[in-house]
PAMAR-593310 format. One record per atom (N, C-alpha, C): residue number from 1; residue in one letter; atom name; x, y, z. Coordinates in nm, 2 decimals, always signed. Layout:
N
zalum, baro, kelo, c1, c2, c3
NUM, A, CA, X, Y, Z
...
This chain:
116
zalum, baro, kelo, c1, c2, c3
1, M, N, +1.87, -0.83, -0.19
1, M, CA, +1.94, -0.93, -0.23
1, M, C, +1.85, -1.05, -0.24
2, K, N, +1.83, -1.11, -0.35
2, K, CA, +1.75, -1.23, -0.36
2, K, C, +1.82, -1.36, -0.34
3, D, N, +1.76, -1.45, -0.28
3, D, CA, +1.82, -1.59, -0.26
3, D, C, +1.81, -1.65, -0.38
4, P, N, +1.93, -1.72, -0.43
4, P, CA, +1.91, -1.80, -0.57
4, P, C, +1.81, -1.91, -0.57
5, E, N, +1.81, -1.98, -0.45
5, E, CA, +1.70, -2.09, -0.44
5, E, C, +1.60, -2.03, -0.35
6, P, N, +1.48, -2.01, -0.40
6, P, CA, +1.36, -1.96, -0.31
6, P, C, +1.33, -2.06, -0.20
7, G, N, +1.33, -2.00, -0.07
7, G, CA, +1.28, -2.07, +0.03
7, G, C, +1.40, -2.13, +0.11
8, R, N, +1.53, -2.13, +0.05
8, R, CA, +1.66, -2.19, +0.11
8, R, C, +1.72, -2.08, +0.20
9, G, N, +1.75, -2.12, +0.30
9, G, CA, +1.81, -2.03, +0.41
9, G, C, +1.73, -1.92, +0.46
10, L, N, +1.60, -1.92, +0.45
10, L, CA, +1.51, -1.82, +0.50
10, L, C, +1.45, -1.85, +0.64
11, D, N, +1.43, -1.73, +0.72
11, D, CA, +1.38, -1.77, +0.85
11, D, C, +1.29, -1.63, +0.88
12, V, N, +1.21, -1.63, +0.96
12, V, CA, +1.13, -1.53, +1.00
12, V, C, +1.18, -1.40, +1.01
13, A, N, +1.29, -1.41, +1.10
13, A, CA, +1.36, -1.27, +1.13
13, A, C, +1.41, -1.22, +0.99
14, T, N, +1.48, -1.28, +0.90
14, T, CA, +1.52, -1.25, +0.79
14, T, C, +1.43, -1.17, +0.70
15, L, N, +1.31, -1.24, +0.68
15, L, CA, +1.19, -1.19, +0.62
15, L, C, +1.13, -1.06, +0.66
16, Q, N, +1.14, -1.06, +0.81
16, Q, CA, +1.07, -0.92, +0.87
16, Q, C, +1.17, -0.81, +0.84
17, R, N, +1.30, -0.84, +0.85
17, R, CA, +1.42, -0.74, +0.83
17, R, C, +1.41, -0.70, +0.68
18, R, N, +1.37, -0.77, +0.59
18, R, CA, +1.35, -0.75, +0.45
18, R, C, +1.24, -0.67, +0.42
19, L, N, +1.12, -0.70, +0.49
19, L, CA, +1.01, -0.62, +0.47
19, L, C, +1.02, -0.49, +0.55
20, A, N, +1.08, -0.47, +0.64
20, A, CA, +1.10, -0.34, +0.71
20, A, C, +1.19, -0.26, +0.63
21, E, N, +1.30, -0.33, +0.57
21, E, CA, +1.39, -0.24, +0.48
21, E, C, +1.32, -0.19, +0.37
22, F, N, +1.23, -0.26, +0.32
22, F, CA, +1.16, -0.24, +0.19
22, F, C, +1.07, -0.11, +0.22
23, A, N, +0.99, -0.12, +0.32
23, A, CA, +0.90, -0.01, +0.37
23, A, C, +1.00, +0.12, +0.42
24, A, N, +1.10, +0.10, +0.48
24, A, CA, +1.17, +0.21, +0.51
24, A, C, +1.22, +0.29, +0.39
25, A, N, +1.28, +0.21, +0.30
25, A, CA, +1.34, +0.27, +0.18
25, A, C, +1.23, +0.35, +0.10
26, R, N, +1.09, +0.34, +0.13
26, R, CA, +1.00, +0.41, +0.05
26, R, C, +0.92, +0.51, +0.16
27, G, N, +0.96, +0.50, +0.27
27, G, CA, +0.91, +0.59, +0.37
27, G, C, +0.78, +0.57, +0.42
28, W, N, +0.76, +0.43, +0.41
28, W, CA, +0.61, +0.37, +0.42
28, W, C, +0.60, +0.34, +0.59
29, Q, N, +0.71, +0.34, +0.68
29, Q, CA, +0.70, +0.29, +0.81
29, Q, C, +0.57, +0.37, +0.88
30, Q, N, +0.57, +0.49, +0.85
30, Q, CA, +0.47, +0.58, +0.92
30, Q, C, +0.31, +0.51, +0.91
31, Y, N, +0.30, +0.45, +0.80
31, Y, CA, +0.16, +0.40, +0.79
31, Y, C, +0.15, +0.25, +0.84
32, H, N, +0.26, +0.19, +0.89
32, H, CA, +0.25, +0.06, +0.92
32, H, C, +0.21, +0.07, +1.07
33, T, N, +0.09, +0.11, +1.11
33, T, CA, +0.03, +0.09, +1.24
33, T, C, -0.03, -0.03, +1.26
34, P, N, -0.05, -0.08, +1.38
34, P, CA, -0.14, -0.21, +1.39
34, P, C, -0.27, -0.20, +1.31
35, K, N, -0.33, -0.10, +1.32
35, K, CA, -0.48, -0.08, +1.26
35, K, C, -0.46, -0.10, +1.13
36, N, N, -0.37, -0.02, +1.05
36, N, CA, -0.35, -0.04, +0.92
36, N, C, -0.30, -0.16, +0.88
37, L, N, -0.22, -0.23, +0.94
37, L, CA, -0.15, -0.35, +0.90
37, L, C, -0.28, -0.46, +0.91
38, V, N, -0.35, -0.45, +1.02
38, V, CA, -0.45, -0.56, +1.04
38, V, C, -0.56, -0.53, +0.92
39, S, N, -0.58, -0.41, +0.87
39, S, CA, -0.68, -0.39, +0.77
39, S, C, -0.62, -0.44, +0.64
40, A, N, -0.49, -0.41, +0.61
40, A, CA, -0.43, -0.46, +0.48
40, A, C, -0.43, -0.62, +0.49
41, L, N, -0.41, -0.67, +0.59
41, L, CA, -0.41, -0.83, +0.62
41, L, C, -0.55, -0.87, +0.58
42, S, N, -0.65, -0.82, +0.63
42, S, CA, -0.78, -0.86, +0.60
42, S, C, -0.82, -0.85, +0.45
43, V, N, -0.77, -0.73, +0.40
43, V, CA, -0.79, -0.72, +0.24
43, V, C, -0.73, -0.84, +0.17
44, E, N, -0.60, -0.86, +0.22
44, E, CA, -0.53, -0.96, +0.13
44, E, C, -0.59, -1.10, +0.16
45, A, N, -0.63, -1.13, +0.27
45, A, CA, -0.71, -1.26, +0.29
45, A, C, -0.83, -1.26, +0.23
46, S, N, -0.90, -1.16, +0.21
46, S, CA, -1.02, -1.16, +0.12
46, S, C, -0.99, -1.19, -0.03
47, E, N, -0.87, -1.13, -0.06
47, E, CA, -0.83, -1.15, -0.21
47, E, C, -0.79, -1.31, -0.24
48, L, N, -0.74, -1.36, -0.14
48, L, CA, -0.73, -1.53, -0.13
48, L, C, -0.87, -1.59, -0.15
49, V, N, -0.96, -1.54, -0.05
49, V, CA, -1.08, -1.61, -0.04
49, V, C, -1.14, -1.60, -0.19
50, E, N, -1.12, -1.49, -0.23
50, E, CA, -1.21, -1.46, -0.36
50, E, C, -1.18, -1.55, -0.48
51, I, N, -1.05, -1.60, -0.47
51, I, CA, -1.01, -1.71, -0.57
51, I, C, -1.07, -1.85, -0.57
52, F, N, -1.11, -1.88, -0.42
52, F, CA, -1.18, -1.99, -0.40
52, F, C, -1.33, -1.99, -0.38
53, Q, N, -1.37, -1.87, -0.39
53, Q, CA, -1.53, -1.84, -0.35
53, Q, C, -1.62, -1.93, -0.42
54, W, N, -1.63, -1.95, -0.54
54, W, CA, -1.74, -2.03, -0.62
54, W, C, -1.68, -2.17, -0.66
55, L, N, -1.55, -2.21, -0.61
55, L, CA, -1.52, -2.33, -0.66
55, L, C, -1.59, -2.44, -0.56
56, T, N, -1.59, -2.57, -0.63
56, T, CA, -1.65, -2.67, -0.55
56, T, C, -1.54, -2.72, -0.47
57, P, N, -1.56, -2.82, -0.36
57, P, CA, -1.44, -2.87, -0.28
57, P, C, -1.35, -2.94, -0.37
58, E, N, -1.39, -3.01, -0.47
58, E, CA, -1.29, -3.08, -0.55
58, E, C, -1.21, -2.98, -0.65
59, Q, N, -1.27, -2.88, -0.70
59, Q, CA, -1.21, -2.78, -0.77
59, Q, C, -1.10, -2.70, -0.68
60, S, N, -1.14, -2.68, -0.56
60, S, CA, -1.04, -2.61, -0.47
60, S, C, -0.92, -2.70, -0.43
61, A, N, -0.94, -2.83, -0.44
61, A, CA, -0.83, -2.93, -0.40
61, A, C, -0.75, -2.93, -0.52
62, R, N, -0.78, -2.89, -0.64
62, R, CA, -0.68, -2.89, -0.76
62, R, C, -0.65, -2.75, -0.81
63, V, N, -0.66, -2.66, -0.73
63, V, CA, -0.63, -2.52, -0.76
63, V, C, -0.48, -2.49, -0.81
64, M, N, -0.40, -2.57, -0.74
64, M, CA, -0.25, -2.55, -0.78
64, M, C, -0.21, -2.62, -0.90
65, S, N, -0.32, -2.69, -0.98
65, S, CA, -0.27, -2.77, -1.10
65, S, C, -0.30, -2.68, -1.23
66, D, N, -0.36, -2.56, -1.21
66, D, CA, -0.36, -2.45, -1.32
66, D, C, -0.25, -2.35, -1.29
67, P, N, -0.15, -2.33, -1.38
67, P, CA, -0.04, -2.24, -1.34
67, P, C, -0.07, -2.10, -1.31
68, E, N, -0.18, -2.04, -1.38
68, E, CA, -0.22, -1.91, -1.36
68, E, C, -0.29, -1.89, -1.21
69, T, N, -0.37, -1.99, -1.20
69, T, CA, -0.44, -1.98, -1.06
69, T, C, -0.34, -2.00, -0.97
70, A, N, -0.26, -2.11, -0.97
70, A, CA, -0.14, -2.13, -0.87
70, A, C, -0.07, -2.01, -0.84
71, H, N, -0.02, -1.93, -0.95
71, H, CA, +0.05, -1.80, -0.94
71, H, C, -0.03, -1.71, -0.84
72, R, N, -0.16, -1.69, -0.89
72, R, CA, -0.25, -1.59, -0.80
72, R, C, -0.25, -1.64, -0.66
73, V, N, -0.28, -1.77, -0.64
73, V, CA, -0.29, -1.83, -0.48
73, V, C, -0.16, -1.79, -0.41
74, T, N, -0.06, -1.83, -0.48
74, T, CA, +0.09, -1.81, -0.42
74, T, C, +0.11, -1.66, -0.39
75, D, N, +0.09, -1.56, -0.49
75, D, CA, +0.10, -1.42, -0.46
75, D, C, +0.02, -1.38, -0.33
76, E, N, -0.11, -1.42, -0.34
76, E, CA, -0.21, -1.38, -0.22
76, E, C, -0.16, -1.44, -0.09
77, V, N, -0.12, -1.55, -0.08
77, V, CA, -0.05, -1.63, +0.03
77, V, C, +0.06, -1.55, +0.09
78, A, N, +0.15, -1.50, -0.01
78, A, CA, +0.27, -1.42, +0.03
78, A, C, +0.22, -1.27, +0.07
79, D, N, +0.11, -1.22, +0.01
79, D, CA, +0.08, -1.10, +0.07
79, D, C, +0.02, -1.11, +0.21
80, V, N, -0.05, -1.20, +0.24
80, V, CA, -0.11, -1.24, +0.37
80, V, C, +0.01, -1.26, +0.47
81, L, N, +0.10, -1.32, +0.44
81, L, CA, +0.23, -1.35, +0.52
81, L, C, +0.30, -1.24, +0.55
82, A, N, +0.31, -1.16, +0.44
82, A, CA, +0.39, -1.04, +0.47
82, A, C, +0.33, -0.94, +0.55
83, Y, N, +0.21, -0.92, +0.54
83, Y, CA, +0.14, -0.82, +0.65
83, Y, C, +0.12, -0.88, +0.79
84, L, N, +0.11, -1.03, +0.80
84, L, CA, +0.10, -1.08, +0.92
84, L, C, +0.25, -1.07, +0.97
85, L, N, +0.36, -1.09, +0.92
85, L, CA, +0.49, -1.07, +0.98
85, L, C, +0.51, -0.92, +1.02
86, Q, N, +0.47, -0.83, +0.93
86, Q, CA, +0.49, -0.69, +0.96
86, Q, C, +0.41, -0.65, +1.09
87, L, N, +0.27, -0.71, +1.10
87, L, CA, +0.22, -0.68, +1.22
87, L, C, +0.28, -0.74, +1.36
88, C, N, +0.33, -0.86, +1.33
88, C, CA, +0.41, -0.92, +1.46
88, C, C, +0.52, -0.84, +1.49
89, E, N, +0.59, -0.79, +1.40
89, E, CA, +0.71, -0.71, +1.42
89, E, C, +0.68, -0.57, +1.50
90, V, N, +0.57, -0.52, +1.44
90, V, CA, +0.54, -0.40, +1.50
90, V, C, +0.46, -0.41, +1.66
91, L, N, +0.42, -0.52, +1.67
91, L, CA, +0.35, -0.55, +1.81
91, L, C, +0.45, -0.61, +1.89
92, G, N, +0.56, -0.67, +1.84
92, G, CA, +0.67, -0.72, +1.92
92, G, C, +0.62, -0.88, +1.96
93, I, N, +0.55, -0.95, +1.87
93, I, CA, +0.50, -1.09, +1.89
93, I, C, +0.59, -1.18, +1.80
94, D, N, +0.65, -1.27, +1.85
94, D, CA, +0.73, -1.38, +1.78
94, D, C, +0.63, -1.47, +1.73
95, P, N, +0.60, -1.46, +1.58
95, P, CA, +0.49, -1.55, +1.54
95, P, C, +0.51, -1.71, +1.56
96, L, N, +0.63, -1.75, +1.55
96, L, CA, +0.66, -1.89, +1.58
96, L, C, +0.64, -1.94, +1.71
97, S, N, +0.67, -1.85, +1.83
97, S, CA, +0.63, -1.89, +1.95
97, S, C, +0.51, -1.88, +1.99
98, A, N, +0.43, -1.78, +1.93
98, A, CA, +0.29, -1.74, +1.94
98, A, C, +0.21, -1.88, +1.87
99, L, N, +0.24, -1.93, +1.76
99, L, CA, +0.18, -2.05, +1.70
99, L, C, +0.21, -2.17, +1.77
100, D, N, +0.34, -2.19, +1.83
100, D, CA, +0.36, -2.30, +1.91
100, D, C, +0.29, -2.31, +2.04
101, A, N, +0.26, -2.18, +2.11
101, A, CA, +0.20, -2.18, +2.23
101, A, C, +0.05, -2.21, +2.21
102, K, N, +0.00, -2.17, +2.09
102, K, CA, -0.14, -2.19, +2.05
102, K, C, -0.17, -2.33, +2.03
103, I, N, -0.09, -2.40, +1.95
103, I, CA, -0.10, -2.54, +1.93
103, I, C, -0.09, -2.63, +2.05
104, D, N, -0.01, -2.58, +2.16
104, D, CA, -0.01, -2.64, +2.30
104, D, C, -0.15, -2.63, +2.36
105, R, N, -0.22, -2.49, +2.35
105, R, CA, -0.35, -2.48, +2.42
105, R, C, -0.44, -2.56, +2.34
106, N, N, -0.44, -2.56, +2.21
106, N, CA, -0.54, -2.65, +2.14
106, N, C, -0.53, -2.79, +2.16
107, E, N, -0.40, -2.84, +2.19
107, E, CA, -0.39, -2.99, +2.22
107, E, C, -0.45, -3.01, +2.35
108, R, N, -0.44, -2.92, +2.45
108, R, CA, -0.50, -2.93, +2.57
108, R, C, -0.65, -2.93, +2.57
109, R, N, -0.70, -2.84, +2.49
109, R, CA, -0.85, -2.81, +2.48
109, R, C, -0.92, -2.90, +2.40
110, F, N, -0.86, -2.96, +2.29
110, F, CA, -0.92, -3.05, +2.21
110, F, C, -0.84, -3.17, +2.21
111, P, N, -0.83, -3.26, +2.32
111, P, CA, -0.74, -3.38, +2.32
111, P, C, -0.78, -3.48, +2.20
112, A, N, -0.69, -3.54, +2.15
112, A, CA, -0.71, -3.65, +2.05
112, A, C, -0.79, -3.75, +2.12
113, P, N, -0.89, -3.83, +2.05
113, P, CA, -0.96, -3.94, +2.11
113, P, C, -0.87, -4.06, +2.13
114, E, N, -0.88, -4.11, +2.24
114, E, CA, -0.80, -4.24, +2.27
114, E, C, -0.85, -4.36, +2.17
115, E, N, -0.72, -4.42, +2.14
115, E, CA, -0.77, -4.55, +2.04
115, E, C, -0.85, -4.65, +2.12
116, P, N, -0.91, -4.71, +2.05
116, P, CA, -1.00, -4.83, +2.13
116, P, C, -0.93, -4.94, +2.15
């Protein structure tokens, strides 16, 4: 069931459930091993890189202004996120907690310079 307003009322658990249901309905769960999901994630990330590969920094900053390219970027970002969320589900990782903890570690590792 599609939400009438994209992005409204969505959360990670809901998206993970929808992805799991999608895979289950097609009998794909057996293929969703950590190794396979990481490989698929890498492929999708590479497809995203391919869009930007030969662009200048200025062109890459304007990539969303071209509707066709914006659609491709959005689709590839969605593919990357889908495989990442599925990997987290299979491994029992809470992606939001993992990211929150990583930001905490990075803040300690790379403290902001004090203002003069």
